[in-house]
N, C-alpha and C positions, 0 to 999 in steps of 0.2 A: 504494500500500500504506500501511498505518497501523502505527505503532510507538509505543512508550511513551517519553516524555521526563520527566525529573524536573522538579518544579515546587516552588517555595518560596513559600507564601502569607504566611508570617511567619518569624521567626527561631527558632522552637521546635526545628527539626531540629538546629540547632547546639548545643542544650543536651541534647537527648534522646539523640543518637547520638555515639559516640566520634569518628566522622568523618562529617560531613554531605556528601552529594553536592552538587555545584554545580548551580544551576538550569540546565536545558536539556541535561543529559547524556542520552544514550540509556540506557535502563534495562531491566533484566530482573528477574524475581522475586527472585533471589538466594538462594533456599533452599539451593542447593548449598554455600553458605558455611558451613553448619552440619552437613554430612553426617558429619563425624568428631568432633563436639563432644559433650560430656556436657551435654545440654540441660537436665537437672534442676539442674545446677550454674551455669547462666547467671544472672547478676545484673546489675543496673544497666543501663548503656547497651548491653551485649551482649544482654541480655534484650529490651530495647526494639527493637533491630535485628531480632532473631529474630521477635518478635511482630508487628511492624508496619512493617518496612522493605522498600523496593525498592532494588535495588543499581544505583547509577550506574556504568556500565562504564568511564568514563574515570578516575575517582578511586577507585573501589571504596568510595565513601562511600554513605551511606544517605539515603533520602528517604521521608517518610511518604506522600506522594502522587505520582502520576505522571499525566501528561496524554496523552491519545490525540492524536497529530498525524500529518499526512501525511508520508511519507518516500519518498525515491527508492531505487531498487535500489543506487545508489552509497552512499547513507547507510547502508543495511543492511549492505552489504559492509564498509564502513569500521568500523562498530560491531562486527561479528563479528570482524574482524581485531584490533581493540583488546582485546576480551575474550579472544580466543585468546592474544594475547601475555601477558596477565596470567595466564592459566591455565598457561602454560609457566613464566613467571618466578617467580610467587608460589605456585603450587599444585602444581607438579611434574608437569604433564602430560608424558607420555613423549616425545611428538613434536608438532610444530606441526600435523601432519595430524590427530592425535587431538584437539588443542585446538580446531581449527577445527570439527571435527565436533560437539564438545560445545557450543561457542559457537553454532553453527547451531541446535542443539536448544533452547538457552535463548531465542534470538530467535524461533524458531518458536512456542514456548510464549507468549512475550510478545505476539507478533502475534495469537495466538488470543484474547487478552483484549481485542482492539481491535474487537470486533464491536458497536461503539457509535459514535455520531457523533463527529467531530473535536471537540476541546475538552472531552470528557467526562473527568472526573477519576476515578482508580481508587485504591482503598485495599485493603490486604491485612490479614488476620488469620491468623496462623500458630499452630498448636498442635502439640505433640508427642504422638502416640498410640502405642500398643503396636506398631502396624504401620507407623509412620513419621511423617513430617512431613505435616500436612494444612494446606492453604491455602484460605481462603475470601476471595473478592473482592467488593467492592461498588463501585458506580459512583455518582458524584455529577455531576449535569449542570445547566446553567442551565435555569431554567424557560423555557417556550416564549417565544421572542422576546427573551430577555434575553442580554446579553453578559456575559462574565466581568468583574466590576468589583470587588466586595468579597467576601471569602471566605465570610462568614457570613450574607449577606442574600439569597441567591438560589438556593441549592442544593436539589435534590430528591435523595433517596437511593433508589437502586434496588438490589435484591438484598441487603437488610440481612442481616447475619450472624445466624443463629438464636441463637447463644450469644454473649453479650457478654464482653469480656475481664474477668478477675477482678482484674487489677492496676489500681491507681490511680497515675497519674503526676502528681506534684506539680511542674508546670512552674515555677510561681512560686518554690517552694522551691529548685529547681535553679538558677534565675537568681540568687536571693539568695545561695546558697552560692558560686556562681561569682564573685560580686563581692567576696567576702572574700579 
């Protein structure tokens, strides 16, 4: 089976998100993190997480990209259990049984995004519409015959999002402000 793991190609996630996921965490979409939030009031790092973040289940941190990897059933079960424990402890799931069911759904959805070759990278663009949260996913994969080497020299984009994000993220400015 294939699942999603967080990947960090550079340090930008540590500046863009309040909490960045560690590289190599099992990941899910994470849209559920925003179900009870006023999405119009989101700003800064929370808005970045909403618009373009995958949730690392161990840390509950965010990652801009995830990688499709091979996983065993034991890996999946351990990841489901980790997320379920968070759902009980931090999100008030009424029972562990309910939390496991919800975590299973999250991982089933994540697995549905893995209908691409191993090592394919996946990005998300999330928007808030009148009828709820909408997610669009795009894949980035090495050109034929190339291995993952450098982030910006080899990727082809598939499934480009029709509408581009309206926000501009000033990563350099964020880094400079963080140094002060």
